[in-house]
C-alpha positions, 0 to 999 in steps of 0.5 A: 569526089569528096575533095571537090564538093561544095555542099554536104547533106547528112541524114541524122539517124545512124549517121550523126546520132544513133536515135534508131535504138529509141525509135525501135524501143518506142515502136516495140512498145506500141506493137506490144500493146497491140500484140504484134511481134516486132523484132530488130530485124523487122525494124530494119524495114523502118529505117529512112521511111516516114512515121506513118509508113512505119506504122503501116508496116507494123500494122501489116505485120500484125494483119491490122487494118485501121481507120486513118483517125486511129492510125494518126492517134497511134503515130502521135502516141509513138512519137510521145514515147520516142520524145521521152527517150530523146529528151535525155540525149546529150553530146555524148550520143554524137557518133564517133567522128561526126562532129570532127568531120563536119567541122573539117568540111566547114573549115574548107568552106563546104556548106552543110545541110541536114536531110532527114525524115525525122520531124524531131530533127531540130530538137535532137540537134539542139539536145546534142549541141549541133544546131550551129553546125548546119546552114540548113535543116530540111526535115519531115516538117519541111517536105511531104514525100518520104525517102526513097523519093528525092525531095528532101535532098533536092530541097536541101541542095536548093536551100544551100544554093547548090546544084546536086552535082556539087553535093554529097549525101551521107546516108545509112539507109537503103531508102536514103541511098536510093533517094540521093541517087534519084536526086543525082547526088554522090552518096556515101553509105554509112554502115553495111556495104551489103545493104548500101550497095547502090552507094558510090562508096561505103564507110563504117562511120564518119570517123573513117573520113576524118583526116 
């Protein structure tokens, strides 16, 4: 299938760069301030979901119910903590094989899009020097529904001018795999096959796809 695709849609965190560690550090600092225990295991539940849903999960862990106004302020504060980390990113944080694989796809005429829940995606791509690699960047500023809803991938296909059946999605989160399958797109899981069992195929990283 991957030899026949006309479009490739990549998630950002955990596929192209590892910003998950920075999300975790920022959420943990926020949780610590509220006295909420928050572990790396808990953080797995946050992968691929929106910022506000992530905050809801953390508040649930602590048994908190807060008004929307306070939750919005907390989410904005978490984002500032996160931005402090990602402002220091550079090309060295691109995951092995990611740049090479995308370059090989472009050389074959495959159109490339980003399909990420992150509202900081464009900034991160700029920091690591990958902005010019993408024909379309569909992120949390351009869609309203979080994965596992397929909206982000359907919008990405539309932006590329391609049908879902002609594309492939590269995802490291179970919610993202479910979103891609719901959109009718072939999906390559990046990471653990036990977690990403619904994917059409699973590899440890994009470096495994570089020929």
